[in-house]
A tleap script that builds the chain and sets N, CA, C and O, in Angstrom:
source leaprc.protein.ff14SB
mol = sequence {
  NMET THR SER SER GLU VAL LEU SER MET TYR
  GLU ASN ILE ALA GLY LEU THR ASN GLN MET
  ALA ALA ALA ALA ARG MET GLY ASP LEU ASN
  ARG LEU ASP GLN LEU GLU GLY GLN CYS ALA
  THR GLU ALA ARG ALA VAL ASN THR GLY VAL
  PRO ALA LEU ASN GLY GLY GLN ARG LEU ARG
  LYS ILE ASP LEU LEU LYS GLN ILE LEU ALA
  ASN ASP ARG GLU ILE ARG ASP LEU THR ASP
  PRO TRP MET LYS GLN ILE PRO GLY MET ALA
  HIE CGLN
}
set mol.1.N position { -23.339 31.873 -0.331 }
set mol.1.CA position { -22.388 31.543 0.650 }
set mol.1.C position { -21.945 32.251 0.785 }
set mol.1.O position { -21.682 33.044 -0.119 }
set mol.2.N position { -21.486 32.447 2.364 }
set mol.2.CA position { -21.337 34.054 2.632 }
set mol.2.C position { -19.538 33.279 3.148 }
set mol.2.O position { -18.965 32.190 3.182 }
set mol.3.N position { -19.345 34.426 3.392 }
set mol.3.CA position { -17.226 34.204 3.514 }
set mol.3.C position { -17.229 33.842 4.484 }
set mol.3.O position { -16.331 33.006 4.393 }
set mol.4.N position { -17.701 33.776 5.872 }
set mol.4.CA position { -16.995 32.361 6.669 }
set mol.4.C position { -17.245 31.267 6.023 }
set mol.4.O position { -16.167 30.725 6.271 }
set mol.5.N position { -18.092 30.100 5.059 }
set mol.5.CA position { -18.736 29.408 4.099 }
set mol.5.C position { -17.408 29.380 3.216 }
set mol.5.O position { -16.672 28.417 2.998 }
set mol.6.N position { -17.356 30.019 2.998 }
set mol.6.CA position { -16.662 30.233 2.219 }
set mol.6.C position { -14.529 29.986 2.240 }
set mol.6.O position { -13.718 29.969 1.314 }
set mol.7.N position { -14.340 29.827 3.913 }
set mol.7.CA position { -13.529 29.859 4.618 }
set mol.7.C position { -13.255 28.972 5.175 }
set mol.7.O position { -12.100 28.786 5.557 }
set mol.8.N position { -14.407 27.993 5.437 }
set mol.8.CA position { -15.083 26.926 6.037 }
set mol.8.C position { -14.465 25.676 4.749 }
set mol.8.O position { -13.795 24.652 4.884 }
set mol.9.N position { -14.952 26.227 3.752 }
set mol.9.CA position { -15.280 25.107 2.634 }
set mol.9.C position { -13.623 25.222 2.615 }
set mol.9.O position { -13.134 24.474 3.461 }
set mol.10.N position { -12.699 25.928 1.905 }
set mol.10.CA position { -11.339 26.356 1.733 }
set mol.10.C position { -10.175 25.514 2.819 }
set mol.10.O position { -9.181 24.894 2.444 }
set mol.11.N position { -10.589 25.690 4.087 }
set mol.11.CA position { -9.646 24.877 5.066 }
set mol.11.C position { -11.028 23.009 4.990 }
set mol.11.O position { -11.053 22.072 5.787 }
set mol.12.N position { -11.429 23.112 4.398 }
set mol.12.CA position { -11.717 21.475 4.824 }
set mol.12.C position { -11.001 20.492 3.354 }
set mol.12.O position { -10.691 19.335 3.070 }
set mol.13.N position { -11.020 21.715 2.815 }
set mol.13.CA position { -10.539 21.124 1.253 }
set mol.13.C position { -9.126 20.974 1.703 }
set mol.13.O position { -8.759 19.840 1.394 }
set mol.14.N position { -8.018 21.749 2.402 }
set mol.14.CA position { -7.213 21.907 2.985 }
set mol.14.C position { -6.504 20.599 3.723 }
set mol.14.O position { -5.380 20.112 3.600 }
set mol.15.N position { -7.504 20.286 4.442 }
set mol.15.CA position { -7.285 19.347 5.842 }
set mol.15.C position { -7.349 17.991 4.619 }
set mol.15.O position { -6.248 17.556 4.281 }
set mol.16.N position { -8.585 17.351 3.983 }
set mol.16.CA position { -9.052 16.627 3.181 }
set mol.16.C position { -7.321 16.495 2.235 }
set mol.16.O position { -6.590 15.512 2.111 }
set mol.17.N position { -7.159 17.851 1.742 }
set mol.17.CA position { -5.744 17.073 0.748 }
set mol.17.C position { -4.503 17.081 2.005 }
set mol.17.O position { -3.338 16.791 1.731 }
set mol.18.N position { -4.749 17.288 2.778 }
set mol.18.CA position { -3.623 17.326 3.255 }
set mol.18.C position { -3.274 15.526 4.577 }
set mol.18.O position { -2.162 15.109 4.901 }
set mol.19.N position { -4.264 15.089 4.879 }
set mol.19.CA position { -5.162 13.704 4.715 }
set mol.19.C position { -4.919 12.637 3.360 }
set mol.19.O position { -4.471 11.506 3.551 }
set mol.20.N position { -5.284 13.159 1.919 }
set mol.20.CA position { -4.853 12.719 1.062 }
set mol.20.C position { -3.282 12.285 0.552 }
set mol.20.O position { -3.179 11.230 -0.072 }
set mol.21.N position { -1.631 13.384 0.910 }
set mol.21.CA position { -1.046 13.475 1.009 }
set mol.21.C position { -0.099 12.834 2.234 }
set mol.21.O position { 0.952 13.315 2.658 }
set mol.22.N position { -0.821 11.522 2.713 }
set mol.22.CA position { -0.351 11.738 3.703 }
set mol.22.C position { -0.779 9.941 3.192 }
set mol.22.O position { 0.048 9.046 3.020 }
set mol.23.N position { -1.977 9.849 3.073 }
set mol.23.CA position { -2.350 8.414 2.090 }
set mol.23.C position { -1.226 7.868 1.254 }
set mol.23.O position { -0.617 6.800 1.317 }
set mol.24.N position { -1.108 9.084 0.317 }
set mol.24.CA position { -0.227 8.834 -1.245 }
set mol.24.C position { 1.046 8.612 -0.782 }
set mol.24.O position { 1.704 8.077 -1.674 }
set mol.25.N position { 1.853 8.831 0.482 }
set mol.25.CA position { 2.983 8.910 0.858 }
set mol.25.C position { 3.280 7.520 1.466 }
set mol.25.O position { 4.354 6.920 1.424 }
set mol.26.N position { 1.661 6.965 2.268 }
set mol.26.CA position { 1.449 5.467 2.397 }
set mol.26.C position { 1.742 4.024 1.634 }
set mol.26.O position { 2.085 2.854 1.805 }
set mol.27.N position { 1.350 4.993 0.684 }
set mol.27.CA position { 0.700 3.642 -0.532 }
set mol.27.C position { -0.494 3.122 -0.467 }
set mol.27.O position { -0.837 2.069 -1.006 }
set mol.28.N position { -1.460 4.146 0.476 }
set mol.28.CA position { -3.083 3.948 0.022 }
set mol.28.C position { -3.673 4.131 -1.319 }
set mol.28.O position { -3.338 5.237 -1.745 }
set mol.29.N position { -4.187 3.689 -1.894 }
set mol.29.CA position { -4.749 3.935 -2.838 }
set mol.29.C position { -5.937 3.762 -2.457 }
set mol.29.O position { -6.685 4.486 -3.114 }
set mol.30.N position { -6.669 2.926 -1.438 }
set mol.30.CA position { -7.980 3.099 -1.044 }
set mol.30.C position { -8.010 4.208 -0.336 }
set mol.30.O position { -8.868 5.000 -0.727 }
set mol.31.N position { -7.364 4.559 0.589 }
set mol.31.CA position { -8.031 5.999 1.183 }
set mol.31.C position { -7.993 7.262 0.681 }
set mol.31.O position { -8.680 8.242 0.967 }
set mol.32.N position { -6.397 7.010 -0.730 }
set mol.32.CA position { -7.053 7.958 -1.563 }
set mol.32.C position { -7.814 8.257 -2.058 }
set mol.32.O position { -8.072 9.439 -1.831 }
set mol.33.N position { -8.610 7.669 -2.906 }
set mol.33.CA position { -9.472 7.829 -3.309 }
set mol.33.C position { -10.820 8.020 -2.344 }
set mol.33.O position { -11.604 8.952 -2.521 }
set mol.34.N position { -10.978 7.069 -1.357 }
set mol.34.CA position { -12.383 7.674 -1.242 }
set mol.34.C position { -12.262 9.523 -0.586 }
set mol.34.O position { -13.249 10.251 -0.477 }
set mol.35.N position { -11.237 9.822 -0.334 }
set mol.35.CA position { -10.814 11.131 -0.082 }
set mol.35.C position { -10.118 12.101 -0.527 }
set mol.35.O position { -9.358 12.932 -0.030 }
set mol.36.N position { -10.853 11.640 -2.474 }
set mol.36.CA position { -10.479 12.688 -3.648 }
set mol.36.C position { -12.077 12.699 -3.733 }
set mol.36.O position { -12.728 13.456 -4.454 }
set mol.37.N position { -12.766 11.406 -2.585 }
set mol.37.CA position { -14.088 12.085 -3.007 }
set mol.37.C position { -14.652 13.182 -2.618 }
set mol.37.O position { -15.174 14.194 -3.084 }
set mol.38.N position { -14.287 12.480 -1.198 }
set mol.38.CA position { -14.926 13.739 -0.185 }
set mol.38.C position { -14.584 15.147 -0.736 }
set mol.38.O position { -15.583 15.839 -0.935 }
set mol.39.N position { -13.519 15.665 -0.996 }
set mol.39.CA position { -12.463 16.073 -1.887 }
set mol.39.C position { -13.759 17.396 -3.117 }
set mol.39.O position { -14.140 18.552 -3.299 }
set mol.40.N position { -13.822 16.478 -3.405 }
set mol.40.CA position { -14.512 16.926 -5.378 }
set mol.40.C position { -16.209 16.996 -4.577 }
set mol.40.O position { -16.843 17.991 -4.929 }
set mol.41.N position { -17.082 15.887 -3.397 }
set mol.41.CA position { -18.191 17.264 -2.481 }
set mol.41.C position { -17.744 18.116 -2.292 }
set mol.41.O position { -18.050 19.102 -2.962 }
set mol.42.N position { -16.654 18.211 -1.150 }
set mol.42.CA position { -16.763 19.920 -1.063 }
set mol.42.C position { -17.012 21.054 -1.676 }
set mol.42.O position { -17.869 21.937 -1.640 }
set mol.43.N position { -15.501 20.670 -2.572 }
set mol.43.CA position { -15.522 21.986 -3.829 }
set mol.43.C position { -16.788 21.969 -4.648 }
set mol.43.O position { -17.346 22.944 -5.153 }
set mol.44.N position { -17.137 20.747 -4.694 }
set mol.44.CA position { -18.899 21.622 -5.421 }
set mol.44.C position { -19.273 22.687 -4.856 }
set mol.44.O position { -19.987 23.119 -5.760 }
set mol.45.N position { -19.334 23.395 -4.101 }
set mol.45.CA position { -19.952 24.653 -3.279 }
set mol.45.C position { -19.161 25.302 -4.537 }
set mol.45.O position { -19.994 25.247 -5.442 }
set mol.46.N position { -18.134 25.813 -4.991 }
set mol.46.CA position { -17.715 26.680 -5.930 }
set mol.46.C position { -18.307 27.059 -6.884 }
set mol.46.O position { -18.177 28.244 -7.191 }
set mol.47.N position { -19.004 26.354 -7.538 }
set mol.47.CA position { -20.464 25.710 -8.656 }
set mol.47.C position { -20.878 27.055 -8.234 }
set mol.47.O position { -20.557 28.108 -8.786 }
set mol.48.N position { -21.692 26.900 -7.103 }
set mol.48.CA position { -22.792 27.498 -6.541 }
set mol.48.C position { -22.594 29.353 -6.809 }
set mol.48.O position { -23.542 30.085 -7.091 }
set mol.49.N position { -20.907 29.904 -6.610 }
set mol.49.CA position { -20.424 30.879 -6.558 }
set mol.49.C position { -20.020 31.855 -4.959 }
set mol.49.O position { -20.712 32.201 -4.001 }
set mol.50.N position { -18.657 32.020 -5.292 }
set mol.50.CA position { -17.843 32.082 -3.766 }
set mol.50.C position { -17.974 33.918 -4.172 }
set mol.50.O position { -17.856 34.397 -5.299 }
set mol.51.N position { -18.294 34.817 -2.647 }
set mol.51.CA position { -18.440 35.895 -2.577 }
set mol.51.C position { -16.441 36.473 -2.531 }
set mol.51.O position { -15.545 35.947 -1.871 }
set mol.52.N position { -16.321 37.900 -3.662 }
set mol.52.CA position { -14.868 37.543 -3.287 }
set mol.52.C position { -14.954 38.554 -1.108 }
set mol.52.O position { -15.619 39.353 -0.449 }
set mol.53.N position { -13.970 37.824 -1.042 }
set mol.53.CA position { -13.143 38.274 -0.009 }
set mol.53.C position { -11.715 39.205 0.278 }
set mol.53.O position { -10.811 39.330 -0.548 }
set mol.54.N position { -11.729 39.578 1.105 }
set mol.54.CA position { -11.458 41.556 1.660 }
set mol.54.C position { -10.361 41.347 2.643 }
set mol.54.O position { -10.605 40.732 3.680 }
set mol.55.N position { -9.492 41.687 2.463 }
set mol.55.CA position { -8.809 42.127 4.297 }
set mol.55.C position { -7.775 40.295 4.595 }
set mol.55.O position { -7.169 39.432 3.960 }
set mol.56.N position { -8.148 40.607 5.825 }
set mol.56.CA position { -7.242 38.707 6.207 }
set mol.56.C position { -8.178 37.939 5.905 }
set mol.56.O position { -7.582 36.870 6.042 }
set mol.57.N position { -9.614 37.552 5.469 }
set mol.57.CA position { -9.766 36.934 5.327 }
set mol.57.C position { -9.478 36.438 3.898 }
set mol.57.O position { -9.940 35.442 3.343 }
set mol.58.N position { -8.669 37.292 3.458 }
set mol.58.CA position { -8.208 37.251 1.405 }
set mol.58.C position { -7.723 36.367 1.719 }
set mol.58.O position { -7.978 35.213 1.374 }
set mol.59.N position { -6.277 37.046 3.023 }
set mol.59.CA position { -4.772 36.346 3.110 }
set mol.59.C position { -4.677 35.186 3.260 }
set mol.59.O position { -3.785 34.451 2.836 }
set mol.60.N position { -5.926 34.823 4.104 }
set mol.60.CA position { -6.388 32.969 4.856 }
set mol.60.C position { -6.304 32.446 3.806 }
set mol.60.O position { -5.425 31.658 3.458 }
set mol.61.N position { -7.966 33.145 2.664 }
set mol.61.CA position { -7.943 32.103 1.617 }
set mol.61.C position { -7.012 31.554 1.055 }
set mol.61.O position { -6.722 30.358 1.025 }
set mol.62.N position { -6.235 32.923 0.325 }
set mol.62.CA position { -4.537 32.537 -0.298 }
set mol.62.C position { -3.617 32.237 0.408 }
set mol.62.O position { -2.665 33.004 0.262 }
set mol.63.N position { -3.388 31.084 1.460 }
set mol.63.CA position { -2.781 30.849 3.009 }
set mol.63.C position { -3.144 29.326 2.533 }
set mol.63.O position { -2.255 28.517 2.266 }
set mol.64.N position { -4.868 28.944 2.434 }
set mol.64.CA position { -5.161 27.848 2.051 }
set mol.64.C position { -5.076 27.409 0.846 }
set mol.64.O position { -5.041 26.234 0.481 }
set mol.65.N position { -5.041 28.399 0.190 }
set mol.65.CA position { -5.193 27.744 -1.740 }
set mol.65.C position { -3.153 27.782 -1.737 }
set mol.65.O position { -2.520 27.332 -2.692 }
set mol.66.N position { -2.802 28.096 -1.098 }
set mol.66.CA position { -1.049 27.300 -1.396 }
set mol.66.C position { -0.810 26.426 -0.908 }
set mol.66.O position { 0.111 25.686 -1.256 }
set mol.67.N position { -1.615 26.219 0.121 }
set mol.67.CA position { -1.640 24.700 0.729 }
set mol.67.C position { -1.942 23.798 0.080 }
set mol.67.O position { -1.187 22.879 -0.239 }
set mol.68.N position { -3.035 23.907 -0.204 }
set mol.68.CA position { -3.879 23.262 -2.046 }
set mol.68.C position { -3.032 22.560 -2.524 }
set mol.68.O position { -2.826 21.347 -2.510 }
set mol.69.N position { -2.501 23.478 -2.991 }
set mol.69.CA position { -1.612 23.330 -4.404 }
set mol.69.C position { -0.160 22.891 -3.963 }
set mol.69.O position { 0.889 22.835 -4.605 }
set mol.70.N position { -0.340 22.715 -3.172 }
set mol.70.CA position { 1.169 22.135 -2.043 }
set mol.70.C position { 0.758 21.026 -2.257 }
set mol.70.O position { 1.022 20.495 -3.336 }
set mol.71.N position { 0.097 20.450 -1.419 }
set mol.71.CA position { -0.599 18.946 -1.471 }
set mol.71.C position { -0.731 18.397 -2.618 }
set mol.71.O position { 0.192 17.629 -2.888 }
set mol.72.N position { -1.845 18.539 -3.708 }
set mol.72.CA position { -1.776 18.541 -4.642 }
set mol.72.C position { 0.034 17.973 -5.649 }
set mol.72.O position { 0.233 17.005 -6.383 }
set mol.73.N position { 0.745 18.810 -5.314 }
set mol.73.CA position { 1.933 18.953 -5.982 }
set mol.73.C position { 2.521 17.821 -5.762 }
set mol.73.O position { 3.062 17.058 -6.562 }
set mol.74.N position { 2.267 17.675 -3.598 }
set mol.74.CA position { 2.814 16.028 -3.485 }
set mol.74.C position { 1.934 14.783 -3.911 }
set mol.74.O position { 2.484 13.698 -4.102 }
set mol.75.N position { 0.146 14.987 -4.106 }
set mol.75.CA position { 0.256 13.933 -4.122 }
set mol.75.C position { 1.100 14.095 -5.466 }
set mol.75.O position { 2.319 14.265 -5.498 }
set mol.76.N position { 0.127 14.004 -6.730 }
set mol.76.CA position { 0.778 14.451 -7.754 }
set mol.76.C position { 2.394 13.115 -8.058 }
set mol.76.O position { 2.718 12.073 -8.627 }
set mol.77.N position { 2.874 14.197 -7.178 }
set mol.77.CA position { 4.531 13.457 -7.369 }
set mol.77.C position { 4.493 12.166 -6.812 }
set mol.77.O position { 4.973 11.197 -7.399 }
set mol.78.N position { 3.952 12.099 -5.718 }
set mol.78.CA position { 4.140 10.508 -5.570 }
set mol.78.C position { 3.185 9.327 -6.102 }
set mol.78.O position { 3.299 8.128 -5.845 }
set mol.79.N position { 2.225 9.948 -6.898 }
set mol.79.CA position { 1.338 8.923 -7.115 }
set mol.79.C position { 0.865 8.996 -8.825 }
set mol.79.O position { -0.217 8.577 -9.235 }
set mol.80.N position { 1.919 9.615 -9.678 }
set mol.80.CA position { 2.608 9.678 -11.536 }
set mol.80.C position { 3.520 9.015 -11.611 }
set mol.80.O position { 4.207 8.983 -12.632 }
set mol.81.N position { 3.877 8.014 -10.109 }
set mol.81.CA position { 4.784 7.105 -11.096 }
set mol.81.C position { 3.955 5.076 -10.972 }
set mol.81.O position { 3.871 4.090 -11.704 }
set mol.82.N position { 3.508 5.523 -9.431 }
set mol.82.CA position { 1.998 4.209 -9.880 }
set mol.82.C position { 0.531 4.230 -11.044 }
set mol.82.O position { -0.288 3.323 -11.193 }
set mol.83.N position { 0.572 5.568 -11.740 }
set mol.83.CA position { 0.201 5.967 -12.817 }
set mol.83.C position { 0.473 5.243 -14.376 }
set mol.83.O position { -0.313 4.774 -15.199 }
set mol.84.N position { 1.834 5.374 -14.364 }
set mol.84.CA position { 2.796 5.100 -15.726 }
set mol.84.C position { 2.892 3.855 -15.278 }
set mol.84.O position { 3.654 3.318 -16.082 }
set mol.85.N position { 2.445 2.726 -14.135 }
set mol.85.CA position { 2.817 1.474 -14.371 }
set mol.85.C position { 1.306 0.329 -14.997 }
set mol.85.O position { 1.046 -0.839 -15.289 }
set mol.86.N position { 0.674 1.724 -14.904 }
set mol.86.CA position { -0.978 1.055 -15.022 }
set mol.86.C position { -1.453 1.324 -16.697 }
set mol.86.O position { -1.739 2.402 -17.217 }
set mol.87.N position { -1.433 0.247 -17.190 }
set mol.87.CA position { -1.745 0.842 -18.968 }
set mol.87.C position { -2.886 1.231 -19.043 }
set mol.87.O position { -3.968 0.808 -18.637 }
set mol.88.N position { -2.484 2.263 -19.724 }
set mol.88.CA position { -3.662 3.454 -20.303 }
set mol.88.C position { -3.566 4.479 -19.818 }
set mol.88.O position { -4.103 5.456 -20.341 }
set mol.89.N position { -2.985 4.557 -18.882 }
set mol.89.CA position { -3.118 5.571 -17.225 }
set mol.89.C position { -1.877 6.574 -17.247 }
set mol.89.O position { -1.787 7.613 -16.592 }
set mol.90.N position { -0.777 5.959 -18.288 }
set mol.90.CA position { 0.538 6.787 -19.088 }
set mol.90.C position { 0.817 8.656 -18.568 }
set mol.90.O position { 1.678 9.296 -17.964 }
set mol.91.N position { -0.323 8.888 -19.157 }
set mol.91.CA position { -1.219 10.798 -19.997 }
set mol.91.C position { -1.970 10.553 -19.530 }
set mol.91.O position { -2.700 9.767 -20.133 }
set mol.92.N position { -2.417 10.984 -18.139 }
set mol.92.CA position { -4.009 11.044 -18.111 }
set mol.92.C position { -3.114 11.867 -16.442 }
set mol.92.O position { -3.806 12.345 -15.543 }
savepdb mol mol.pdb
quit
């Protein structure tokens, strides 16, 4: 995986998590589930190894990771109350 491919992967994941957060805000669980699958598929590339980035590319990766984590937090904040209403899902 090249450094350009690494950044492209993180940009794709950030875009997908933005869409996931929007779906969660709208309560569209079907869309959220679909996007989650796409995100997981995209993230599998990490398992093949990701080269270290330097300089501006490293800073861009850090910014993308912060965005992904912020989206994840928003999604969890929105979906946790729903999950607690589903029997057996309260502690997952």
